[in-house]
C-alpha positions as CSV (number, residue, x, y, z in Angstrom):
1,M,0.0,0.0,0.0
2,S,1.4,3.4,-1.0
3,A,1.9,6.3,1.5
4,Q,-0.9,8.2,-0.2
5,S,-3.3,5.3,0.2
6,V,-2.4,5.0,3.9
7,T,-2.9,8.7,4.4
8,N,-6.2,8.6,2.6
9,E,-7.4,5.7,4.7
10,W,-6.5,7.6,7.9
11,F,-8.5,10.6,6.7
12,C,-11.5,8.4,6.0
13,V,-11.3,6.8,9.4
14,N,-11.2,10.2,11.0
15,R,-14.1,11.5,8.8
16,L,-11.9,13.9,6.8
17,L,-11.6,14.3,3.1
18,L,-8.3,14.3,1.3
19,N,-8.3,16.6,-1.8
20,A,-6.5,14.3,-4.2
21,A,-6.3,17.0,-6.9
22,K,-4.1,19.1,-4.6
23,T,-2.1,16.3,-3.1
24,N,1.4,15.5,-4.2
25,R,3.7,12.7,-3.1
26,V,7.4,13.7,-2.8
27,V,10.4,11.7,-1.6
28,F,13.2,13.9,-0.1
29,S,16.7,12.5,-0.6
30,L,20.2,13.6,-1.6
31,R,20.1,11.0,-4.3
32,D,18.4,11.2,-7.7
33,T,14.6,10.9,-7.0
34,Q,13.2,11.7,-10.5
35,N,11.9,8.1,-10.9
36,V,10.1,7.9,-7.6
37,N,8.8,11.5,-7.8
38,D,7.4,11.0,-11.3
39,G,9.8,13.6,-12.7
40,M,8.4,16.3,-10.4
41,S,11.0,19.0,-9.7
42,S,9.2,20.7,-6.8
43,V,5.9,21.0,-4.9
44,R,4.3,24.1,-3.3
45,F,3.5,24.0,0.4
46,L,2.2,27.1,2.2
47,G,3.8,29.3,-0.4
48,V,7.2,27.6,-0.3
49,L,8.5,25.6,-3.3
50,L,10.1,22.4,-1.9
51,D,12.5,20.4,-4.2
52,P,13.4,16.8,-3.4
53,K,17.0,17.8,-2.3
54,L,15.9,20.9,-0.4
55,Q,18.3,23.1,-2.4
56,W,15.8,26.0,-2.6
57,G,16.8,27.1,-6.1
58,E,13.2,27.0,-7.4
59,H,11.8,28.8,-4.3
60,I,14.2,31.7,-4.5
61,N,12.9,33.3,-7.7
62,S,15.2,36.1,-8.7
63,K,12.9,37.0,-11.6
64,K,10.3,38.3,-9.1
65,L,12.9,40.3,-7.2
66,A,14.1,41.8,-10.5
67,K,10.6,42.7,-11.5
68,N,9.9,44.4,-8.1
69,L,13.3,46.2,-8.3
70,F,12.1,47.7,-11.7
71,V,8.9,48.9,-10.0
72,L,11.0,50.6,-7.2
73,R,13.2,52.3,-9.8
74,N,10.1,53.7,-11.5
75,L,8.6,54.8,-8.3
76,A,11.8,56.5,-7.1
77,S,11.3,59.6,-9.3
78,N,7.5,59.8,-8.9
79,V,6.6,59.4,-5.2
80,S,7.8,60.7,-1.9
81,H,10.7,58.9,-0.1
82,K,8.2,57.7,2.6
83,V,6.0,56.1,0.0
84,L,9.1,54.5,-1.7
85,I,10.1,52.9,1.7
86,T,6.6,51.6,2.2
87,A,6.6,50.1,-1.3
88,Y,10.0,48.4,-0.6
89,H,8.7,46.7,2.5
90,A,5.4,45.7,0.7
91,I,6.7,44.3,-2.6
92,F,10.4,43.5,-1.9
93,Q,11.3,42.7,1.7
94,S,8.1,40.8,2.3
95,H,9.0,38.5,-0.5
96,L,12.7,37.9,0.4
97,A,11.9,37.5,4.1
98,Y,9.2,34.8,3.6
99,A,10.2,31.5,5.1
100,I,13.9,32.7,5.3
101,L,14.4,30.4,8.4
102,V,14.3,27.4,6.1
103,W,16.2,28.7,3.0
104,G,18.4,31.5,4.4
105,H,21.4,29.1,4.8
106,S,21.5,28.2,1.1
107,A,24.0,29.4,-1.5
108,E,21.1,31.2,-3.3
109,M,20.9,33.6,-0.3
110,L,23.9,35.5,-1.7
111,T,21.9,36.1,-4.9
112,V,18.9,37.4,-3.0
113,F,21.2,39.6,-0.9
114,G,22.7,41.0,-4.1
115,W,19.2,42.0,-5.3
116,Q,18.4,43.6,-1.9
117,R,21.6,45.8,-2.1
118,K,20.4,47.0,-5.5
119,A,17.1,47.9,-4.0
120,V,18.7,49.7,-1.1
121,R,20.8,51.8,-3.5
122,V,17.6,52.8,-5.2
123,L,16.0,53.9,-1.9
124,A,19.2,55.8,-0.9
125,G,19.8,57.4,-4.4
126,L,23.2,55.7,-4.7
127,W,25.1,54.7,-7.8
128,Y,25.1,51.0,-8.6
129,R,28.7,50.5,-7.3
130,D,28.4,52.6,-4.2
131,D,28.8,51.0,-0.8
132,C,25.5,50.8,0.9
133,R,26.3,49.7,4.5
134,Q,25.6,53.2,5.8
135,A,22.4,53.3,3.7
136,Y,21.1,50.2,5.5
137,R,21.8,51.9,8.8
138,S,20.2,55.2,8.0
139,L,17.1,53.6,6.3
140,R,16.8,51.1,9.2
141,I,16.6,48.1,6.9
142,L,17.9,44.7,7.9
143,T,20.3,42.9,5.5
144,V,19.2,39.5,4.3
145,P,21.8,37.8,6.6
146,S,20.5,39.9,9.5
147,L,16.9,38.8,8.7
148,Y,18.1,35.2,8.8
149,I,20.0,35.7,12.1
150,L,16.9,37.4,13.7
151,E,14.6,34.6,12.6
152,N,17.0,31.9,14.0
153,L,17.3,33.7,17.3
154,M,13.6,34.1,17.7
155,F,13.1,30.4,16.8
156,I,15.3,29.5,19.8
157,K,13.8,32.1,22.1
158,R,10.3,31.0,21.4
159,G,11.1,27.3,22.0
160,G,14.0,27.5,24.3
161,A,12.6,24.9,26.7
162,H,13.1,22.3,24.0
163,F,16.9,22.8,23.9
164,E,19.4,21.4,26.4
165,T,22.2,23.4,27.9
166,H,25.5,22.0,29.0
167,E,24.6,22.3,32.7
168,N,21.7,20.0,32.0
169,I,24.0,17.2,31.0
170,H,26.9,17.6,33.4
171,Q,27.6,19.3,36.8
172,H,30.8,21.0,35.9
173,D,30.8,24.8,36.5
174,T,32.3,25.9,33.2
175,R,32.0,29.2,31.4
176,Y,29.8,27.6,28.7
177,K,27.4,26.0,31.1
178,H,24.5,28.2,29.8
179,H,25.3,27.4,26.1
180,L,22.9,25.3,24.2
181,V,24.2,21.8,23.2
182,P,24.4,21.5,19.4
183,A,22.8,18.3,18.0
184,Y,24.9,15.7,16.2
185,W,24.4,15.8,12.4
186,R,25.7,12.9,10.3
187,L,25.3,14.8,7.0
188,R,26.9,18.0,6.0
189,R,23.7,19.2,4.5
190,C,22.0,19.1,7.9
191,Q,24.7,21.2,9.4
192,T,23.6,24.2,7.3
193,G,19.9,24.2,8.5
194,P,18.2,26.2,11.2
195,G,18.8,23.5,13.8
196,Y,22.5,24.2,13.4
197,W,22.7,27.9,12.9
198,A,20.1,28.9,15.4
199,I,22.1,27.3,18.3
200,K,25.3,28.7,17.0
201,F,23.8,32.3,16.9
202,F,22.2,32.0,20.3
203,N,25.3,30.7,22.0
204,K,27.1,33.8,20.7
205,L,24.8,36.1,22.8
206,P,25.8,37.2,26.3
207,D,23.7,35.9,29.1
208,S,22.3,39.4,29.7
209,L,20.6,39.2,26.3
210,K,19.5,35.6,26.5
211,C,17.4,36.2,29.7
212,L,15.3,39.1,28.3
213,Q,11.6,38.7,27.8
214,L,10.5,37.9,24.3
215,N,9.4,41.3,23.1
216,Q,12.4,43.1,24.6
217,F,14.7,40.4,23.3
218,K,13.5,40.9,19.7
219,S,13.7,44.7,20.0
220,T,17.2,44.6,21.4
221,I,18.5,42.1,18.9
222,K,16.9,44.0,16.0
223,D,18.6,47.2,17.1
224,I,22.0,45.5,17.3
225,L,21.5,44.0,13.8
226,L,20.4,47.4,12.4
227,E,23.3,49.3,13.9
228,N,26.0,46.9,12.8
229,V,24.7,45.9,9.3
230,F,26.1,42.4,9.1
231,Y,26.8,41.1,5.6
232,S,27.3,37.5,6.6
233,N,26.8,34.9,9.4
234,E,30.5,35.0,10.0
235,E,30.5,38.8,10.7
236,F,27.8,38.3,13.4
237,L,29.7,35.4,15.0
238,A,32.9,37.6,15.1
239,F,31.1,40.5,16.6
240,K,32.1,41.5,20.2
241,F,29.1,42.3,22.4
């Protein structure tokens, strides 16, 4: 019996109806899965395109960002700066920030970040080769890496009780006793996901930040990210608090 048949039977037993027309079966694997996935390259789930190898290339659609960048360039000379900023958040940042927790570690993130820098130069009236770090700061816009860092930290903060610290597994009074214990990942691909980076980012924070209440934690972290304009995960991990 196929997985879809088992699922359909469960739905029937529980008096639910499975919409077969909108249901897809996909096998996730690092190996070639075209045969078992009937040649399907990706499936859409809650607005996210999932490919069998979770490489995120199809979800990160640069064409849409290019189209919205064109819109911003046309608006720049026809609307007020306040309206332009509002348009940026509505048609550009909302798109690149969606589900960034799951795809922000991928190589395609650099492409998205490149498009964002082009958009920020439009907002700040800069030439296409001008450095835009200061523009990020003055416009109070988070870089793509900073958006990813913020989402990871909030992921940990909201579910902190589900993560073990070193003091939970041994009684030694070490300087890292409040650090979260990273999970063991057999595959390199798994070491680039949120389960890896979220713990790494959170362990970087001083204890004085970790203990803040949720809203204050988010506000404080966001201010740090806005002020320091991180261009990569490594820049954040090298930052001295």
